C-alpha positions in Angstrom: 36.3 16.9 8.7 33.7 15.8 6.1 32.3 17.9 3.0 29.4 19.5 4.7 31.2 20.4 8.0 33.9 22.3 5.7 31.1 24.1 3.6 28.8 25.0 6.7 32.1 26.5 8.6 33.1 29.0 5.7 32.0 32.4 6.3 30.1 32.7 2.9 27.2 30.9 2.5 27.0 30.9 -1.1 29.9 28.4 -1.3 26.8 25.9 -0.5 25.2 26.5 -4.1 28.5 26.6 -6.4 28.5 24.3 -8.9 30.3 23.8 -12.5 28.5 23.7 -15.7 29.6 21.1 -18.2 26.7 19.6 -20.2 23.4 20.9 -21.3 19.9 19.0 -20.4 16.5 19.5 -20.2 13.8 19.9 -17.6 9.9 20.5 -17.3 8.6 23.3 -14.8 5.5 24.9 -14.6 5.1 27.6 -16.5 1.1 29.0 -16.9 0.0 30.0 -20.7 -2.9 31.7 -20.7 -5.0 30.7 -23.9 -8.5 32.4 -25.1 -10.8 29.7 -24.3 -8.7 27.1 -23.1 -7.7 28.3 -19.7 -4.3 26.9 -18.3 -1.8 25.0 -19.8 1.5 23.4 -18.7 4.5 24.4 -21.2 7.6 22.3 -21.1 10.5 25.2 -20.0 14.5 24.8 -20.6 17.1 25.8 -18.3 20.3 26.7 -20.3 22.8 23.9 -18.6 23.0 21.0 -16.4 26.0 20.0 -14.5 27.0 16.3 -15.3 28.9 16.1 -12.1 30.1 18.1 -8.9 33.2 18.2 -7.2 32.3 16.1 -4.7 29.1 14.5 -3.3 28.1 16.0 0.4 27.5 13.5 3.4 24.0 13.6 5.0 23.5 16.8 6.6 21.8 17.4 10.3 17.7 18.2 10.6 17.0 21.7 9.9 15.1 23.1 12.4 11.3 24.2 11.7 12.1 26.4 8.7 8.4 27.6 7.4 7.0 27.9 4.1 9.4 29.3 1.6 11.1 31.8 3.8 11.9 31.9 7.1 13.3 34.5 9.7 16.1 32.3 10.5 17.7 28.9 9.9 19.4 27.2 12.7 21.7 24.1 12.2 22.9 21.8 15.0 24.5 18.7 15.5 24.1 16.7 18.3 27.6 15.1 17.9 30.4 16.0 15.9 31.0 19.3 17.2 29.2 21.8 14.0 28.1 24.2 16.9 25.2 26.3 15.7 24.7 28.6 12.7 21.9 31.1 12.0 21.2 32.7 8.6 18.2 35.6 7.8 15.7 35.5 5.1 16.0 31.9 4.1 14.2 30.5 1.1 13.3 26.8 1.4 14.0 24.0 -1.2 12.3 21.1 -0.8 12.6 18.0 -3.1 10.2 14.8 -3.3 11.8 11.7 -4.7 9.3 9.3 -5.9 10.3 6.0 -7.7 8.4 5.1 -10.7 6.2 1.7 -10.0 9.2 0.8 -7.8 8.2 -3.1 -7.3 7.1 -3.8 -10.9 10.4 -1.5 -12.0 12.7 -3.9 -10.3 10.9 -7.0 -11.9 11.5 -6.0 -14.9 15.3 -5.0 -14.3 16.0 -8.1 -13.2 13.8 -10.1 -16.0 14.5 -7.9 -19.2 12.2 -9.7 -20.8 9.6 -8.4 -19.1 10.5 -5.0 -20.4 7.2 -3.5 -21.7 4.8 -6.1 -20.6 2.1 -5.5 -18.2 3.8 -6.7 -15.0 1.5 -7.1 -11.9 3.3 -8.2 -8.8 0.8 -10.1 -6.5 -1.0 -13.1 -6.0 -1.8 -15.4 -9.6 -4.6 -14.0 -11.6 -6.5 -17.4 -11.1 -6.1 -17.3 -7.4 -7.7 -15.8 -4.6 -5.3 -12.8 -3.4 -4.5 -9.2 -4.0 -2.4 -6.7 -6.4 0.9 -5.7 -4.5 2.1 -3.5 -7.1 1.7 -2.8 -11.2 3.7 -1.4 -13.9 2.9 1.0 -16.1 1.7 -0.7 -18.8 -0.6 -2.7 -16.4 -2.0 0.4 -15.1 -3.2 1.3 -18.3 -5.6 -1.6 -18.1 -6.8 -0.2 -14.7 -4.9 -2.4 -12.4 -3.9 -0.8 -9.0 -2.5 -1.8 -5.8 -5.1 -3.8 -3.5 -7.2 -4.9 -6.3 -8.4 -8.6 -6.3 -6.0 -10.1 -8.4 -8.7 -12.2 -10.5 -10.0 -8.6 -11.0 -6.8 -7.7 -12.5 -7.1 -10.9 -14.8 -9.8 -9.9 -16.0 -9.0 -6.3 -17.0 -5.6 -7.3 -18.2 -5.5 -10.7 -19.2 -2.1 -10.5 -20.9 -0.6 -9.1 -17.8 2.3 -11.1 -16.1 1.8 -12.1 -12.3 4.8 -12.4 -10.3 5.2 -13.2 -6.6 6.4 -10.0 -4.5 9.9 -10.3 -3.3 9.8 -8.0 -0.4 13.7 -8.5 0.8 14.4 -7.6 -2.9 12.7 -4.4 -2.7 14.0 -3.6 0.2 17.7 -4.3 -0.4 17.2 -2.0 -3.6 15.7 0.8 -1.2 18.9 0.6 0.6 20.8 1.2 -2.3 18.6 3.8 -3.5 18.9 5.6 -0.3 22.3 5.4 0.0 22.7 7.6 -3.3 20.1 10.1 -1.8 22.3 10.5 1.1 25.1 10.8 -0.8 23.5 14.6 -1.8 24.1 16.1 1.3 20.4 16.9 1.8 18.4 16.2 4.9 16.1 13.3 4.3 12.9 12.2 5.4 12.6 8.9 4.1 8.7 7.8 4.4 8.7 4.8 2.3 10.7 2.4 0.4 10.6 4.3 -2.6 9.7 8.0 -1.5 11.8 10.4 -0.1 11.8 14.2 0.7 15.0 16.2 0.7 15.6 19.3 2.2 18.0 21.3 -0.2 17.9 24.3 1.3 21.6 24.8 2.5 23.1 23.3 -0.5 21.1 25.9 -2.8 22.5 29.2 -1.3 19.4 29.9 0.5 19.9 33.5 1.8 19.2 34.7 -1.8 16.3 37.7 -1.8 14.9 36.0 -5.0 13.0 32.5 -3.9 13.0 31.6 -7.9 16.6 31.7 -8.2 16.8 29.3 -5.1 14.7 26.9 -6.5 16.5 26.8 -9.8 19.8 26.0 -8.1 18.3 22.5 -7.1 17.1 21.7 -10.6 20.5 20.4 -11.5 21.3 18.7 -8.4 17.9 16.9 -9.0 18.8 16.1 -12.5 21.8 14.4 -11.5 20.5 12.5 -8.8 17.8 11.0 -11.3 21.0 10.2 -13.6 22.8 8.5 -11.1 19.8 6.5 -10.0 19.2 5.5 -13.9 23.0 4.8 -14.3 23.8 3.0 -11.2 20.4 1.2 -10.8 18.8 1.1 -14.0 15.6 2.4 -12.5 13.7 6.0 -12.8 12.7 8.2 -10.5 10.3 11.3 -10.8 11.4 14.4 -8.7 9.4 17.3 -7.6 11.3 20.8 -6.8 9.2 23.6 -4.8 9.3 25.6 -1.7 7.3 23.0 0.4 6.5 19.6 0.8 3.0 19.8 -0.2 4.2 21.4 -3.7 7.3 18.9 -4.0 4.8 16.2 -3.9 2.6 17.4 -6.4 5.5 18.2 -8.8 7.0 14.8 -8.5 3.6 13.3 -9.7 3.3 15.7 -12.4 5.0 14.1 -15.3 5.4 10.4 -14.4 7.2 8.1 -15.0 11.0 10.0 -15.1 9.8 13.5 -14.3 11.4 16.4 -13.5 9.2 19.3 -12.3 9.8 22.6 -11.1 6.8 24.6 -9.5 7.9 28.5 -9.1 6.5 30.2 -6.4 5.0 33.0 -8.3 3.5 30.0 -10.2 2.3 28.0 -7.5 -1.5 29.3 -7.2 -2.2 28.8 -11.2 -0.7 25.3 -11.2 -2.9 24.5 -8.2 -6.2 25.9 -9.6 -7.4 23.3 -11.6 -7.0 20.1 -9.6 -9.2 18.2 -7.8 -9.6 18.8 -4.3 -8.4 15.4 -3.3 -5.0 16.5 -4.8 -4.5 18.4 -1.5 -2.4 16.5 1.1 -4.7 15.2 4.1 -7.8 15.5 1.9 -9.2 11.8 1.9 -12.4 10.0 0.6 -14.6 11.6 3.6 -12.9 15.1 3.2 -13.5 15.1 -0.4 -17.2 13.9 -0.3 -18.0 16.7 2.2 -16.3 19.4 -0.1 -17.8 18.3 -3.3 -21.1 18.1 -1.8 -20.4 21.7 -0.9 -20.0 22.6 -4.6 -16.1 22.8 -4.1 -14.4 20.1 -6.8 -11.7 22.1 -7.6 -8.5 23.8 -5.7 -9.6 26.7 -7.5 -13.1 26.5 -5.9 -11.4 26.5 -2.5 -9.1 29.3 -3.4 -12.3 31.4 -4.4 -14.8 30.1 -1.7 -15.4 33.3 0.8 -16.7 31.5 3.5 -15.4 29.8 6.3 -13.7 26.5 5.6 -14.5 25.5 9.2 -18.0 25.0 8.5 -17.0 22.0 6.2 -13.9 20.4 7.6 -13.5 21.8 11.0 -10.6 23.3 12.7 -8.3 21.6 9.8 -10.4 24.5 7.6 -7.5 27.4 7.8 -4.8 24.8 7.1 -6.8 23.5 4.2 -7.3 27.1 2.7 -3.4 27.8 3.1 -2.5 24.6 1.1 -5.2 25.9 -1.4 -2.8 28.4 -2.1 0.4 26.7 -2.2 1.3 27.4 1.6 3.0 24.7 3.7 5.2 25.2 6.5 5.3 21.4 7.8 9.1 20.4 8.5 10.5 17.0 7.6 9.8 14.2 10.2 12.9 12.9 10.8 11.4 10.4 13.7 8.3 8.4 13.3 5.7 9.4 15.8 2.7 7.0 14.6 4.3 3.8 13.6 1.1 1.6 13.7 -2.6 1.7 13.8 -4.3 -1.3 15.2 -7.7 -2.7 16.3 -8.5 -6.0 18.2 -11.6 -8.2 19.3 -11.9 -10.3 21.8 -14.7 -12.5 21.5 -16.7 -13.7 24.4 -16.9 -17.1 23.2 -14.5 -18.7 20.7 -15.6 -18.5 17.2 -14.4 -19.8 13.8 -18.2 -18.3 12.6 -16.9 -16.5 9.0 -19.9 -14.2 9.2 -19.0 -13.2 12.5 -15.3 -12.8 11.6 -15.7 -10.8 8.7 -18.1 -8.4 10.4 -15.5 -8.2 12.8 -12.8 -7.5 10.2 -15.4 -4.8 8.4 -15.6 -2.7 11.7 -11.8 -3.1 12.4 -11.2 -1.7 9.1 -13.7 1.6 9.3 -12.2 2.2 12.4 -8.5 2.2 11.4 -9.5 4.1 8.1 -11.1 6.5 10.0 -8.1 7.3 12.3 -6.0 7.2 9.3 -8.1 9.7 7.6 -8.2 12.1 11.0 -4.2 11.7 10.8 -4.1 12.3 7.3 -1.9 9.1 6.8 -2.1 6.3 4.3 -0.2 2.7 5.0 2.0 0.5 3.2 1.4 -2.7 5.3 -1.6 -4.6 6.2 -1.6 -7.3 9.5 -3.6 -9.6 10.9 -3.4 -11.2 14.2 -5.1 -14.1 15.8 -5.3 -15.8 19.2 -6.7 -19.5 19.6 -8.0 -20.9 22.8 -4.8 -22.0 24.2 -3.5 -18.4 24.0 -1.4 -19.4 20.9 -1.0 -16.2 18.9 0.3 -15.8 15.3 0.8 -12.8 13.2 0.5 -12.6 9.4 1.4 -9.1 7.1 1.5 -7.8 3.4 2.8 -5.0 2.0 1.7 -2.8 -1.2 3.3 -0.4 -3.5 0.6 2.0 -3.6 -0.1 3.2 0.1 -4.2 2.6 1.1 -6.1 4.7 2.8 -9.7 3.1 2.4 -11.4 0.7 4.7 -12.2 -1.4 1.8 -8.7 -2.3 1.0 -7.8 -2.9 4.5 -10.6 -4.9 4.8 -9.8 -7.1 1.5 -6.2 -7.6 2.5 -7.1 -8.9 5.9 -9.5 -11.2 4.8 -6.7 -12.3 2.1 -4.0 -12.9 5.0 -6.6 -14.7 6.9 -7.5 -17.1 3.6 -4.0 -17.4 2.6 -2.2 -18.5 5.8 -5.6 -20.7 6.9 -5.6 -18.9 10.1 -9.1 -19.9 10.7 -8.8 -23.6 11.2 -10.2 -23.8 14.7 -11.9 -21.3 16.7 -10.4 -17.7 17.8 -10.3 -16.2 21.1 -9.3 -12.7 19.5 -9.0 -11.4 16.0 -7.0 -8.1 15.2 -6.1 -6.0 12.0 -3.7 -3.2 11.9 -1.8 -1.3 9.4 2.2 0.0 9.4 4.3 1.6 7.1 2.6 4.7 7.4 3.1 7.9 5.5 1.4 11.3 4.9 -1.6 10.6 3.0 -1.4 9.8 -0.6 -3.8 10.3 -3.6 -4.1 7.8 -6.3 -1.9 9.1 -8.8 -3.5 12.0 -10.5 -3.6 12.5 -14.2 -2.9 15.7 -15.2 -4.9 17.3 -18.2 -4.5 20.9 -19.0 
């Protein structure tokens, strides 16, 4: 019987939250400080102590059945194989962590090549070639370099940048090692990309407490321990957000990058959200943001104060958006992939290699794909092109980026690069296709928090 099974079968659920305390540490969490004339400020807080180790690592737990928002009337855990049986628990407060590796591709390169530490590293095509940026270190981001940007533009913005070809196999291998460490926490896990995952710590934090703040605080030492272990064993830094739901946990992981650890308390979530731009909320993409800002709703606080029905602006999604504005999110962890890819294809009436025709075709496909991602609130880490020639020979090529793309111009640019890089239009095409995969929940560009 493994550690999780032993603990779930004991009569007292408090055993799931038991931890020893050995060493003191520090963590930042959201704590509103009201000052005249300044509004809200983020103030570092301090916990008394962090455990350096636990008595044992938990093995991966089974999925939690639809636990809603921060508190649920019941919690049910079932295991299809292995004979856990079924357990229920009244008054459960959810504890969700979001782990996000810091500048993952570039950080792996800096670790593997110590001479690159502190230098602006750009993973992608060389700066003097036609190509795109797959990832950029924090040193390069200071110059405005970002994923999916043309490499030549990145070279102009950051002349001293060190350009490296991506090593996707290396990054995937590293991701497996990191997710192995994540799995050993015993949390229920939703991995959303090679460098990002949600962890449900509800069972591990004694979730039956009447005080949701107490339950959330129990997760902070465990999050700190996970950060420390990743740094110690993989020499890479991760940022983690701790909150009662996915929306807030993801915002928390972005709050103090790199190597940040942010707790967003239930009683402070509305104040935390208030000054953020509307694009910070899950599901608000380029089109929705423009609709809201055109209506004068530029911050989450504007959404909180809006007396009207948001359905007039964003349709049936309006009530969900309103709940998000107040930090309420009942989305469960997704433990299966419902939508694996989105694609669009065109078969030409006559085979063609006319560049203008092909570019227009790609542009329309990119718009279609971006619109479908927007409606599903998704973003993509991989872009793929497909070509079919007169003799029905079919080829596909793809590229992956560090930061997910959502906009049509980025999908189009990556598609054009793939066609040129692999010289796919060396004879007339019968069919041209464009697609995206590696789909995850829509992700905004990293926010810059100013208080």
